C-alpha positions in Angstrom: 154.3 123.2 16.7 154.5 119.6 17.2 155.0 117.6 14.4 152.2 115.0 14.3 152.8 111.1 15.5 152.1 108.2 13.4 148.7 106.9 14.1 148.1 103.2 12.0 144.3 101.8 11.5 143.2 98.7 11.0 139.9 98.5 9.2 137.9 95.0 8.6 135.4 95.5 6.2 132.0 92.7 6.7 128.7 91.5 5.3 126.3 90.4 7.3 125.0 87.2 7.0 121.6 87.6 4.5 119.4 85.8 7.3 120.4 88.5 9.8 118.4 92.0 9.2 120.1 95.0 8.6 118.2 95.8 12.1 119.1 93.3 14.5 122.7 93.0 12.8 123.0 96.5 14.0 121.8 95.9 17.2 124.3 92.9 18.3 126.9 94.6 16.6 126.3 98.1 18.0 125.0 97.4 21.6 126.6 94.1 22.4 129.7 93.4 20.2 130.8 96.7 20.2 130.5 97.9 23.8 132.9 94.3 24.9 134.8 94.6 21.9 135.6 98.1 23.6 136.6 97.4 27.1 139.1 94.5 25.7 140.8 97.2 23.2 140.9 99.5 26.1 142.9 97.1 28.8 145.6 96.6 25.6 146.0 100.6 24.7 143.9 100.7 21.4 143.3 104.7 20.7 140.4 104.7 18.7 138.2 101.8 17.9 134.9 102.7 16.0 132.6 100.8 13.6 131.0 102.5 10.2 127.7 101.0 9.5 126.7 100.6 5.6 123.0 100.3 5.1 120.6 100.5 2.3 119.8 104.1 3.2 123.3 105.1 3.4 124.5 103.3 -0.3 121.0 105.0 -1.4 122.4 107.9 -0.1 126.2 107.8 -1.9 123.5 106.6 -5.0 121.5 109.5 -5.1 124.8 111.6 -5.3 125.7 110.4 -8.6 129.7 110.0 -7.5 131.7 108.5 -10.4 132.5 105.7 -8.2 131.5 102.1 -7.4 129.4 102.0 -4.1 131.0 99.6 -1.4 128.7 97.3 0.0 130.3 95.5 3.0 127.3 96.4 5.8 130.1 97.4 8.3 133.5 98.9 9.0 135.8 98.3 12.3 138.1 100.1 12.5 141.5 100.3 15.1 143.6 103.3 15.6 146.8 102.0 17.2 150.8 102.8 17.2 152.3 99.4 16.9 151.2 95.7 16.1 152.3 94.8 19.5 148.7 95.9 20.2 146.8 94.1 18.3 149.1 90.8 18.6 147.6 91.1 22.3 144.2 91.2 21.6 144.4 88.9 19.0 145.4 86.2 22.2 142.4 87.9 25.1 140.2 85.0 25.5 137.3 87.5 26.1 137.9 88.8 22.2 137.9 85.4 21.3 134.8 84.6 22.9 133.4 87.6 21.3 134.6 87.1 18.0 133.2 84.0 18.3 129.5 85.2 19.3 129.6 87.2 16.1 129.7 83.9 13.6 125.8 84.1 13.1 126.1 88.0 12.2 128.8 88.1 9.5 129.9 86.3 6.3 133.5 85.6 7.9 134.9 84.4 5.1 134.1 87.7 2.6 135.6 89.9 5.4 138.6 91.8 3.7 141.3 93.9 5.8 143.4 97.2 5.3 146.3 98.9 7.1 147.2 102.6 6.6 148.4 105.4 8.4 146.4 108.2 9.2 147.0 112.2 8.4 144.5 114.5 10.3 144.1 117.6 8.2 140.5 118.6 9.8 138.9 117.8 12.9 135.6 119.1 14.8 135.7 121.9 11.9 139.0 123.0 12.7 142.1 123.2 10.6 144.9 120.9 12.2 148.6 119.6 11.2 149.0 122.7 8.9 151.4 125.4 9.4 149.9 128.8 8.4 152.9 131.3 7.5 152.9 134.6 7.4 153.4 134.9 4.3 150.0 133.1 4.1 150.8 129.5 2.2 149.6 126.4 4.1 152.2 123.4 4.4 151.0 120.2 5.9 153.3 119.4 9.0 153.1 115.2 8.7 156.5 113.7 9.1 158.0 112.7 5.4 157.0 109.4 3.4 159.8 107.8 4.2 159.1 108.4 8.3 155.4 107.5 7.9 156.4 104.2 5.7 158.9 103.2 8.1 156.9 100.5 9.5 157.5 97.7 11.6 155.9 94.4 10.5 154.6 91.7 12.6 157.2 89.4 14.1 154.8 86.5 14.4 151.0 86.0 13.3 148.1 87.2 15.5 147.2 84.1 17.8 143.9 81.9 16.0 140.8 84.4 17.2 138.6 83.3 15.4 
């Protein structure tokens, strides 16, 4: 069985501007911004680009489950999956991306945006176990590379271009 290769994820967490309704925010981000950004990201080798919307109704669902954790109040998380930082650096210098980012300003509170960069380990996909070796003895073992290999991440040699 092949060992999975490391995939990195950059997640931006955003608040919508209070003057924009949830419906208008979703319409712009999903039907305009997401579509056009995906075209740019495809040019630079991004493996996956997705948005996760966190609305009043999804927060109400979380609250109804009475989980013992605070509920995240961000309205949107945008995720970029990639193998190395060069893809993101190239995107940040793309003129179309800069224009799309500027176009978002009326919809987002940029000063409250946060980002996280992580690596991804997948164990269940489409309802199927993945990256798990189930030996004949019945003992399951992760096929993920060792921590030292996963944590050996090359940092950016330069900052992103000024796209904001």
